[in-house]
N, CA and C of each residue as an Amber inpcrd file, in Angstrom:
protein
   612
 280.7300000 100.2340000 320.0800000 280.2910000 101.6600000 319.7580000
 281.0170000 101.9240000 317.9290000 280.4210000 102.5340000 317.2290000
 280.4950000 103.1190000 315.8450000 281.8790000 103.0800000 315.6960000
 282.1040000 103.1020000 314.6720000 284.2310000 102.9250000 314.5150000
 284.5610000 103.3490000 312.9410000 285.4620000 104.1330000 312.7600000
 285.7840000 104.0420000 311.3260000 287.3760000 103.7500000 311.2150000
 287.8430000 102.9020000 310.3400000 288.8310000 102.0340000 309.9290000
 289.3640000 102.6310000 308.6790000 290.5290000 102.1090000 308.8710000
 291.4580000 102.5860000 307.5250000 290.6080000 100.9940000 306.1290000
 290.5820000 101.8600000 304.9980000 290.1940000 100.8060000 303.8910000
 291.5960000 100.1650000 303.1880000 291.4550000  99.0080000 303.7230000
 292.9100000  98.5990000 303.1420000 292.4000000  97.2760000 302.3020000
 293.3600000  96.1430000 301.7990000 293.6860000  95.0680000 301.6710000
 292.3760000  94.0970000 302.4490000 293.0990000  94.1650000 303.8240000
 292.3130000  93.3640000 304.9670000 291.0240000  93.8360000 305.2370000
 290.5370000  95.0430000 304.8350000 288.9500000  95.8550000 305.2470000
 288.4620000  95.3390000 304.0540000 288.7620000  95.4180000 302.8600000
 287.8600000  95.7200000 301.7440000 286.6420000  94.6090000 301.7180000
 287.2530000  93.6160000 302.0210000 286.2520000  92.5510000 301.9840000
 284.9340000  92.7690000 302.8540000 284.8060000  93.4930000 304.0440000
 284.1710000  94.1240000 304.4730000 283.0260000  95.1790000 303.8440000
 283.5820000  95.5360000 302.6800000 282.8330000  96.8060000 302.0030000
 281.9370000  96.4530000 300.8520000 281.1370000  96.9800000 300.2250000
 279.8630000  96.4270000 299.3130000 280.5020000  95.5570000 298.4550000
 280.1880000  94.4450000 298.2350000 280.6990000  93.6410000 297.0550000
 281.2330000  94.5090000 295.4610000 280.3640000  95.3650000 295.2900000
 280.8850000  96.1370000 294.1310000 282.1580000  96.5940000 294.2330000
 282.3490000  97.2280000 295.5750000 283.6680000  97.8820000 295.5030000
 284.9530000  97.0570000 295.2670000 284.9600000  95.2590000 295.4800000
 285.7780000  94.4800000 296.0080000 286.6870000  94.6470000 294.5270000
 286.5130000  94.3780000 293.2930000 287.4170000  93.8820000 292.1850000
 286.9660000  95.7520000 291.0850000 286.5900000  96.8510000 291.5720000
 286.5150000  97.7900000 290.8980000 287.9370000  98.4230000 290.5910000
 288.3250000  98.8670000 289.6420000 289.2420000  99.1510000 289.1820000
 289.0340000 100.4890000 288.1650000 287.7690000 100.8930000 288.1320000
 287.5170000 101.9590000 287.3470000 288.3930000 103.2970000 287.5880000
 288.7420000 103.8650000 288.9400000 289.4210000 104.8850000 289.1410000
 291.2100000 104.7610000 288.6420000 291.0020000 103.4510000 289.1570000
 292.4940000 102.6370000 289.1230000 293.0170000 102.4930000 287.3010000
 292.5020000 102.4660000 286.6390000 292.6700000 102.0200000 285.2790000
 292.7200000 103.6280000 284.3040000 293.0580000 103.4460000 283.8320000
 292.9930000 104.4430000 282.1490000 292.0620000 103.8510000 281.0950000
 291.4680000 104.5490000 280.5230000 290.1010000 104.1450000 279.4580000
 291.1750000 103.0860000 278.3550000 290.5250000 101.9460000 278.4720000
 291.0350000 100.9320000 277.4670000 292.1370000  99.9150000 277.9250000
 292.2810000 100.2420000 279.4350000 293.1560000  99.5190000 280.0540000
 292.6050000  98.9150000 281.3410000 293.3660000  97.9140000 282.2290000
 293.0470000  97.2670000 283.3870000 294.1940000  97.1850000 284.2180000
 294.1000000  97.4580000 285.2200000 295.1840000  96.7040000 286.4210000
 294.5240000  95.8610000 286.9790000 295.9110000  95.1600000 288.2270000
 295.5640000  93.5660000 288.9340000 295.2370000  94.9810000 290.3390000
 294.1800000  94.9610000 291.0280000 293.4310000  95.5740000 292.0070000
 294.8170000  95.1610000 293.3170000 294.8040000  93.8490000 293.4010000
 295.8670000  93.1040000 294.1690000 297.6390000  93.5950000 294.3190000
 297.8230000  94.0860000 292.9900000 299.1300000  94.5600000 293.0660000
 299.1510000  96.2510000 293.3370000 297.8270000  96.5850000 292.3090000
 297.6790000  98.1910000 292.9490000 297.8240000  98.3290000 294.6290000
 296.9550000  97.7810000 295.4190000 296.5720000  97.6390000 296.8630000
 298.1210000  97.8310000 297.2540000 298.8040000  96.9610000 296.8680000
 300.3270000  96.3360000 297.7480000 300.6980000  97.7270000 297.7780000
 300.7920000  98.2910000 296.3700000 301.6360000  99.7370000 296.0620000
 301.1520000 100.5790000 296.5770000 300.0440000 101.2670000 296.7240000
 299.5250000 102.0880000 297.4910000 299.4860000 102.1650000 298.7680000
 299.7960000 100.8910000 299.7480000 299.5890000 100.8250000 300.8260000
 301.1920000 100.5780000 301.6040000 301.8800000 100.5270000 300.3670000
 303.3860000 100.6150000 300.6090000 303.8170000 102.2670000 300.7300000
 303.0310000 102.8260000 299.6390000 303.5040000 104.3370000 299.5200000
 302.4140000 105.1660000 300.2940000 301.1670000 105.4270000 300.3640000
 300.5180000 105.8600000 301.3630000 299.9160000 105.5760000 302.6370000
 299.4890000 104.1430000 302.7400000 298.8900000 103.4920000 303.6600000
 297.5710000 102.8970000 303.2490000 296.4630000 103.3080000 304.0240000
 295.1700000 102.8420000 303.9540000 294.7240000 104.0080000 302.9320000
 294.0870000 103.4100000 302.1970000 293.4980000 104.3600000 300.9300000
 291.6540000 104.8880000 300.8980000 291.4580000 104.7900000 301.8360000
 290.5920000 105.4350000 302.4950000 289.4550000 105.0210000 303.7760000
 288.5570000 104.4640000 303.7560000 288.0720000 104.8950000 305.2450000
 286.6440000 103.8050000 305.2260000 286.2250000 102.9690000 306.1550000
 284.9450000 102.2930000 306.4310000 284.6470000 102.0010000 307.7250000
 283.2960000 102.5240000 307.5500000 282.3800000 103.1460000 308.8990000
 281.3990000 101.8650000 309.0430000 281.5650000 101.6400000 310.4140000
 280.5120000 100.4730000 311.0120000 279.6310000 101.1800000 311.9590000
 278.5870000 100.4270000 312.3230000 277.6530000 100.7880000 313.6780000
 277.9940000 100.1560000 314.7600000 277.4310000 100.0490000 315.9150000
 277.3340000  99.6100000 317.0400000 277.5140000  98.2640000 317.2190000
 277.0700000  97.2860000 316.1870000 276.8320000  96.0790000 316.0160000
 278.0290000  95.4790000 315.1340000 278.8130000  96.4840000 314.3850000
 279.6950000  96.0490000 313.3350000 279.2830000  96.2630000 311.7730000
 278.4890000  96.3940000 311.8130000 277.2610000  96.2920000 310.7910000
 278.2420000  97.3960000 309.4390000 277.8920000  97.3370000 308.3310000
 278.3860000  98.3440000 307.5330000 277.5310000  99.4970000 307.3410000
 278.4010000 100.7390000 307.6430000 277.4170000 102.1050000 307.1080000
 277.6990000 102.7480000 305.5990000 279.2780000 102.6310000 305.8030000
 279.1860000 103.3940000 304.5090000 280.7120000 103.0390000 304.5060000
 281.4830000 103.3970000 303.1930000 282.8780000 103.1510000 302.9560000
 283.5330000 104.5500000 301.9970000 284.4460000 104.9850000 301.7790000
 285.0310000 106.3980000 301.1780000 286.4810000 105.7090000 300.5460000
 286.6470000 105.8620000 299.2530000 287.9620000 105.8980000 298.5700000
 288.8980000 107.3550000 298.4870000 289.7690000 107.1350000 298.7910000
 290.8310000 108.3090000 298.6980000 292.2850000 108.2530000 298.7260000
 293.3020000 108.9600000 298.0920000 294.0470000 108.9240000 297.8780000
 294.8140000 109.9230000 297.3470000 296.4200000 110.5400000 297.0970000
 297.0390000 110.7420000 296.2760000 296.2830000 110.5460000 294.6860000
 296.2920000 111.9580000 294.0340000 295.1900000 111.9920000 293.2080000
 296.2370000 111.2990000 291.6640000 297.1590000 111.5950000 291.9120000
 298.2260000 109.9620000 290.8480000 297.9900000 108.9300000 291.2360000
 297.2450000 108.4850000 291.9270000 297.1780000 107.0260000 291.7630000
 295.5880000 106.5440000 291.1440000 294.8680000 107.5580000 290.9580000
 293.6490000 107.3220000 289.8960000 293.7190000 107.8280000 288.6080000
 294.5590000 107.3070000 287.4710000 294.5530000 108.3240000 286.4770000
 293.2380000 108.2650000 285.6890000 292.0010000 107.3570000 285.8200000
 291.3100000 107.8810000 285.5040000 290.4560000 109.4020000 285.8140000
 291.1720000 109.7630000 286.5690000 290.7160000 111.5060000 286.8100000
 290.7820000 111.8690000 286.0950000 291.9540000 112.1610000 285.3440000
 292.4120000 113.0970000 284.1260000 291.8680000 112.8360000 282.8680000
 290.7790000 111.6590000 283.1660000 289.7770000 111.8230000 281.7020000
 288.7530000 112.3790000 282.0300000 288.0360000 112.9330000 282.8400000
 286.6170000 113.1340000 283.6260000 286.3810000 114.5630000 283.4140000
 285.0850000 115.2190000 282.8520000 284.7800000 116.7270000 282.6680000
 285.2120000 116.8330000 284.2050000 285.5340000 118.3950000 283.7100000
 286.0790000 119.5230000 284.8080000 287.5810000 118.7580000 285.6380000
 288.4080000 117.7250000 284.9320000 289.4940000 117.1610000 285.3090000
 290.7410000 118.0410000 284.2700000 291.9860000 117.9000000 284.6640000
 292.5290000 116.8430000 285.9300000 292.3820000 117.1780000 287.2540000
 292.4900000 116.4760000 288.1290000 292.3600000 116.6190000 289.5280000
 294.0940000 117.2580000 289.5920000 294.5770000 118.5190000 290.8210000
 295.6740000 118.8000000 291.0650000 296.9130000 117.8970000 291.7790000
 297.9140000 117.9380000 290.8790000 298.8650000 116.8580000 291.5600000
 299.1460000 116.8540000 293.0340000 298.8740000 118.0150000 293.8470000
 299.2120000 117.9090000 295.0400000 298.1670000 118.1720000 296.2100000
 296.8500000 117.1130000 295.6470000 295.8540000 116.8000000 296.5200000
 295.7940000 115.7610000 296.4760000 294.5420000 115.0840000 297.7510000
 294.6790000 114.0160000 297.5220000 292.6260000 113.7060000 297.0420000
 292.5780000 112.9570000 296.7280000 291.2070000 112.8230000 295.6270000
 290.5090000 111.8170000 296.6640000 289.3890000 112.8680000 296.6740000
 287.8470000 111.4550000 297.1080000 287.3650000 110.9260000 295.7740000
 287.1200000 109.4820000 295.3760000 287.1110000 108.9750000 294.5490000
 285.2540000 108.5570000 294.1930000 285.2250000 107.8510000 295.3550000
 283.7070000 107.4370000 295.6940000 283.4890000 107.1960000 296.7840000
 282.1890000 107.1390000 297.2150000 281.3800000 107.0490000 298.4950000
 280.2070000 105.9360000 298.4940000 280.7130000 105.0080000 299.2350000
 279.1410000 104.2600000 299.7040000 278.5180000 104.2150000 300.5950000
 276.9720000 104.3980000 300.8250000 276.4670000 104.8990000 302.0540000
 275.1730000 103.3340000 301.7470000 275.2000000 102.7400000 302.7170000
 274.3470000 101.7240000 302.9040000 273.1720000 101.8780000 303.1380000
 272.6060000 102.9190000 303.5600000 271.3740000 103.8670000 303.8840000
 270.9150000 105.0440000 303.4140000 270.3950000 105.4310000 302.7010000
 270.3250000 106.4020000 302.3210000 269.4760000 107.6600000 303.4150000
 269.1350000 107.0400000 304.2900000 268.2700000 108.1920000 305.3960000
 269.1600000 108.4890000 306.2280000 270.6170000 108.0250000 306.1510000
 271.6160000 108.7850000 307.0470000 272.5930000 109.3110000 306.9790000
 272.0310000 110.3760000 306.3050000 273.4170000 111.1950000 305.4200000
 274.5900000 111.7650000 306.3210000 274.3330000 111.6090000 307.9180000
 275.5950000 111.6530000 308.4630000 276.9070000 111.1210000 308.3280000
 276.4100000 109.9480000 307.9620000 277.6240000 109.2260000 307.7630000
 278.8290000 109.7510000 306.5590000 277.9590000 109.9410000 305.4490000
 278.8880000 110.5790000 304.2060000 279.7070000 112.1510000 305.1770000
 278.8690000 112.9460000 305.5460000 279.4980000 113.6960000 306.1550000
 280.6760000 113.4000000 307.3780000 280.3960000 112.0770000 307.9130000
 281.6520000 111.6410000 309.0610000 282.5260000 110.9830000 307.8420000
 282.1610000 110.7550000 306.8620000 283.2750000 109.9330000 306.1550000
 284.3940000 111.0890000 305.5370000 283.8440000 112.3670000 305.0430000
 284.4160000 113.4100000 304.6710000 285.1450000 114.1050000 305.6240000
 284.7500000 114.1630000 306.6790000 285.5080000 114.9170000 308.0910000
 286.7560000 113.8760000 308.4260000 286.8860000 112.7940000 308.2870000
 288.1280000 111.5340000 308.5990000 288.8420000 111.8650000 306.8040000
 288.1760000 111.8570000 305.9080000 289.1400000 112.4600000 304.9790000
 290.0620000 113.2230000 305.1950000 289.0920000 114.6170000 305.6240000
 290.0600000 116.0900000 305.5300000 290.7070000 115.5040000 306.6390000
 291.0940000 115.1590000 308.0260000 292.0120000 114.6760000 308.7980000
 292.9570000 114.3120000 308.3470000 292.4370000 113.0940000 307.6680000
 293.6280000 111.8910000 307.4990000 294.5430000 112.4670000 306.2440000
 294.2890000 113.3270000 305.8950000 295.0190000 114.1170000 304.5990000
 295.5870000 114.9570000 305.1680000 295.2220000 116.1540000 305.8120000
 295.6800000 116.9610000 306.4790000 297.1490000 116.1010000 307.5010000
 296.5600000 115.0250000 308.3140000 297.6510000 114.2220000 308.8430000
 299.1170000 113.7840000 308.2000000 298.2340000 113.6400000 307.0310000
 299.6530000 113.0660000 305.9980000 300.4040000 114.2880000 305.1540000
 299.9560000 115.1510000 305.5910000 300.6330000 116.1590000 304.9900000
 300.0720000 116.8000000 303.4670000 298.9150000 116.5990000 303.2900000
 298.4540000 116.8700000 302.0780000 298.0970000 118.4390000 301.9530000
 298.2260000 119.1650000 300.9090000 297.7620000 120.6280000 300.6980000
 296.2430000 120.9800000 300.6550000 295.6780000 120.0330000 299.8140000
 294.2200000 119.9770000 299.7860000 293.4950000 118.9220000 299.6120000
 292.5420000 118.4850000 299.8790000 291.3930000 117.5830000 299.4210000
 290.5620000 118.1410000 298.0970000 290.2090000 117.3390000 297.1680000
 289.8070000 117.5440000 296.2150000 288.4630000 116.3540000 295.6440000
 287.2730000 116.9750000 295.0740000 286.4170000 116.0810000 294.5490000
 285.5150000 116.2100000 293.5460000 284.9260000 115.6140000 292.5710000
 284.2990000 115.6910000 291.7680000 282.6960000 116.0110000 292.1300000
 282.2490000 116.8550000 291.6860000 280.9730000 117.6600000 292.3630000
 279.5440000 117.5780000 291.2680000 278.5910000 117.8900000 291.5520000
 277.6750000 118.2290000 290.3820000 276.6430000 118.8380000 291.2340000
 275.9270000 119.9260000 290.1670000 275.0800000 121.1410000 290.7810000
 273.5040000 120.5270000 290.2810000 273.2560000 119.6100000 291.2400000
 271.9160000 119.3430000 291.3790000 271.1670000 120.1270000 291.7620000
 269.6280000 119.7600000 291.0500000 268.5450000 120.7930000 291.2080000
 267.9370000 120.6630000 292.8390000 267.2920000 121.8110000 293.1380000
 266.9170000 121.4500000 294.5170000 265.8530000 120.6640000 294.7770000
 265.2080000 120.2690000 293.6350000 263.8370000 119.3600000 294.1560000
 264.3840000 117.7910000 294.0290000 265.9130000 117.4170000 293.7840000
 266.1910000 116.3180000 293.6260000 266.5530000 115.7020000 294.5280000
 265.9860000 114.4080000 295.3870000 265.6890000 113.7030000 296.3890000
 267.4180000 113.0900000 296.8590000 267.1570000 112.9830000 298.0600000
 268.4810000 112.4560000 298.9870000 269.3470000 111.0110000 298.3370000
 268.2330000 110.4950000 298.0290000 268.6780000 109.1700000 297.3040000
 269.3290000 109.4160000 295.4620000 268.7530000 110.5940000 295.0630000
 269.8330000 110.6750000 293.8150000 270.6740000 111.2280000 294.2490000
 270.8470000 112.5290000 295.0500000 272.0480000 113.0370000 295.6930000
 273.1480000 112.0880000 295.8400000 272.8220000 111.0420000 296.9790000
 273.9310000 110.2140000 297.3290000 274.3810000 109.3880000 297.0640000
 272.9110000 108.2420000 296.5100000 272.7790000 107.1660000 296.4520000
 273.2520000 106.3640000 294.9500000 272.3030000 107.4990000 293.8590000
 272.5410000 106.8070000 292.2520000 273.9470000 106.9710000 291.6680000
 274.7660000 108.1450000 292.0850000 276.0600000 108.6400000 291.7020000
 277.0180000 108.1450000 293.2700000 277.8130000 107.3960000 292.9350000
 278.4610000 107.2400000 294.0910000 280.0530000 108.2920000 293.6790000
 280.6470000 108.4870000 292.7720000 281.5430000 109.1560000 292.1160000
 281.7130000 110.4830000 292.3160000 280.8120000 110.8750000 292.4690000
 280.4470000 112.5970000 291.9930000 279.4190000 112.8290000 293.1020000
 280.0050000 114.2470000 293.6530000 279.0540000 114.6710000 294.8090000
 278.3210000 115.6490000 295.0950000 277.2180000 115.9180000 295.7140000
 276.4800000 117.0890000 295.7590000 277.4430000 118.7750000 295.6170000
 277.5750000 119.4620000 294.9800000 278.0030000 120.6760000 295.1510000
 277.8060000 121.6220000 296.3630000 276.8730000 121.3310000 296.8420000
 276.0890000 122.2590000 298.2210000 276.5620000 121.5250000 299.1450000
 276.4460000 120.1380000 299.2520000 277.2620000 119.4190000 300.6730000
 278.6960000 119.3510000 300.4160000 279.7340000 119.8730000 299.5570000
 280.8050000 120.1060000 299.4850000 281.1020000 121.5150000 300.1050000
 280.3580000 122.5660000 299.4130000 280.1930000 123.6980000 300.0280000
 280.2940000 123.9170000 301.5750000 279.4110000 123.0380000 302.0980000
 279.4750000 123.1870000 303.4850000 280.7640000 122.6610000 304.0530000
 281.5330000 122.2980000 303.5840000 282.5470000 121.7820000 304.1100000
 283.8220000 122.8110000 304.1010000 283.6470000 123.9760000 302.8600000
 284.8140000 124.7310000 302.5570000 285.2630000 124.7380000 300.8700000
 284.4060000 123.5220000 300.2270000 285.1490000 123.3400000 298.5850000
 285.1710000 124.2830000 297.9060000 286.2880000 124.5430000 297.2090000
 285.5570000 126.2070000 296.1170000 285.8950000 125.2920000 294.6780000
 285.5540000 125.9700000 293.6960000 285.5940000 125.1750000 292.4440000
 286.9350000 125.6550000 291.8070000 287.3920000 124.3730000 291.4340000
 288.4050000 124.7770000 290.4010000 288.4090000 125.0850000 289.0920000
 287.7230000 123.8590000 288.6650000 286.9640000 124.4220000 287.0680000
 285.9350000 123.5440000 286.9840000 285.1670000 123.8620000 286.0470000
 283.4320000 123.4140000 285.5430000 283.2460000 123.1780000 283.9280000
 282.6270000 122.0790000 284.1400000 282.3110000 121.4870000 282.4260000
 280.8480000 121.3910000 282.8440000 279.7570000 122.4660000 282.0810000
 278.4730000 121.9700000 282.3630000 278.2810000 121.8270000 283.6110000
 277.5960000 120.9120000 284.4320000 277.1470000 121.0800000 285.9290000
 278.2280000 120.1680000 286.7200000 279.2800000 119.7480000 286.0580000
 279.9130000 118.9930000 286.5360000 281.5730000 119.7430000 287.1980000
 281.5600000 119.7550000 288.3260000 282.7750000 120.4960000 288.7140000
 284.2110000 119.7020000 289.6940000 285.2880000 120.5100000 289.6520000
 286.3750000 119.9480000 290.5000000 286.0810000 121.0050000 291.2580000
 286.2190000 120.2060000 292.8660000 285.9890000 121.0950000 293.5340000
 286.9790000 120.7960000 294.7970000 288.2500000 122.2310000 295.5800000
 289.0650000 121.3400000 295.8650000 289.0430000 122.3140000 297.7920000
 289.1000000 121.9150000 298.7470000 289.4230000 122.3730000 299.8770000
 290.7800000 122.4880000 300.4400000 291.1920000 123.3600000 300.5660000
 292.6510000 124.0640000 301.0970000 292.7040000 123.4240000 302.6360000
 293.6280000 122.5160000 302.6420000 294.1940000 122.6270000 304.1950000
 295.1270000 123.4770000 304.8730000 295.3120000 124.3690000 304.1850000
 296.3630000 124.9470000 305.0140000 295.8190000 126.2700000 305.7440000
 294.3740000 126.2670000 305.6740000 294.0650000 127.1960000 306.3670000
 293.5550000 128.5380000 305.0740000 293.5620000 128.0920000 304.0810000
 293.8250000 129.7610000 303.4360000 292.6090000 129.9610000 302.6030000
 291.6590000 128.8700000 303.0310000 289.7040000 129.1330000 302.7280000
 288.8310000 128.9550000 303.5830000 288.8960000 130.3520000 304.0170000
 288.0510000 130.2320000 305.2990000 286.4910000 129.4310000 305.0210000
 285.8490000 128.8360000 305.8990000 284.7510000 128.3370000 305.6430000
 283.7510000 129.2750000 306.4680000 282.7700000 129.7500000 306.0650000
 281.6070000 130.5160000 307.2720000 281.4450000 129.4460000 308.6510000
 281.6600000 130.2300000 309.7030000 281.7530000 129.4330000 310.6140000
 280.0210000 128.7860000 310.8220000 278.7220000 129.2020000 310.2960000
 277.9330000 128.6520000 310.8680000 277.5130000 127.4680000 310.0850000
 278.4560000 127.4090000 308.7950000 277.8610000 126.0450000 307.9210000
 279.0370000 125.2020000 308.8380000 280.2740000 125.3830000 308.5340000
 281.1510000 124.6040000 309.7820000 280.1620000 124.0310000 310.9580000
 279.8510000 124.6700000 311.7780000 278.9190000 124.4700000 312.5920000
 277.9340000 123.0680000 312.8940000 277.0780000 123.6530000 311.3090000
 275.9680000 122.7650000 311.4210000 276.2660000 121.5070000 311.0520000
 277.5160000 121.4670000 310.4190000 278.1010000 120.1590000 309.7580000
 278.6810000 119.1420000 311.2310000 279.3920000 119.6220000 311.5290000
 279.9030000 119.2750000 313.0630000 278.6880000 118.7700000 313.8220000
 277.8600000 119.9960000 314.3210000 276.4670000 119.5790000 315.2400000
 275.8080000 117.8920000 314.6310000 275.4430000 118.1070000 313.3180000
 274.9020000 116.9750000 312.7170000 275.6650000 115.6360000 313.0160000
 276.6160000 115.6100000 313.0990000 277.4800000 114.1530000 312.9590000
 277.9670000 113.9810000 314.8200000 277.6880000 114.9640000 315.5460000
 278.0640000 115.0350000 316.8930000 276.6190000 114.6150000 317.6340000
 275.4480000 115.0760000 316.7260000 273.8700000 114.3540000 317.5830000
 273.9740000 113.2470000 316.8890000 274.7360000 112.6470000 315.8680000
 274.9640000 111.2790000 315.1890000 275.5530000 110.2730000 316.3410000
 276.1200000 110.7330000 316.6880000 277.4990000 110.0750000 317.6280000
 276.5600000 109.7670000 319.2100000 276.0870000 111.1910000 319.2600000
 276.0610000 111.4500000 321.3060000 274.7460000 110.9610000 321.6890000
 274.7440000 110.2270000 322.5090000 273.2670000 109.6690000 322.6240000
 272.5520000 110.7830000 323.5580000 270.8800000 110.8980000 323.3450000
 269.9930000 111.9440000 324.1190000 270.5830000 111.8760000 325.6010000
 270.4820000 113.0400000 326.3120000 270.7970000 112.6910000 327.6500000
 269.3870000 111.9730000 328.3860000 269.5650000 111.1890000 329.3690000
 268.4800000 110.9170000 329.9160000 267.7520000 111.5030000 330.7490000
 266.5690000 111.5390000 331.1190000 266.1720000 112.9560000 332.1890000
 266.3660000 112.4670000 333.4340000 266.8050000 113.4000000 334.3800000
 266.8790000 112.8940000 335.9830000 265.4160000 113.8470000 336.6950000
 265.0010000 112.8910000 337.6140000 264.2810000 113.2020000 337.9870000
 264.4190000 113.9520000 339.0180000 263.4890000 114.9610000 339.5210000
 264.1580000 116.2770000 340.5180000 264.1320000 115.3120000 341.7700000
């Protein structure tokens, strides 16, 4: 069956190869870090630093990296930054197949639940205001570190600050920011339909 596991040093090799040595978020401009050392420190302090999603056959569907915002110093330099110190920051997500956007929804739902379970006050991510005519490929595949603003709105994210078309979006996890029931139900319905097989017709 489909399953989501934590992103750790043990599961990192199953993610897209571009993620294996990438330290963009972990490194301020002009510096680099040893990713293995960063992983050890992060797992001791926080635990898994994201999620990996597999299909029924164990094939990768997608992965997402997130953690306390202070683990990702590059975020302080980005337009609309820095992230808030009390937030868990979603830094990037990789979809194997752009025709399955429900994978991204599932990854975000998992991040929301994980951040809440670990006592975070909010989840944040950088967003971009795409044009309505932009394709799903453009919105979810080209830029893996910034997310469509309307996509995040469906989860209840609100704008913290904006610079041009880039925004820092925040979802309060204490229930202070209401999400329109229709939007929440739409997101959950899409995810449920992705997991639950259609009922088998019964003979009269």
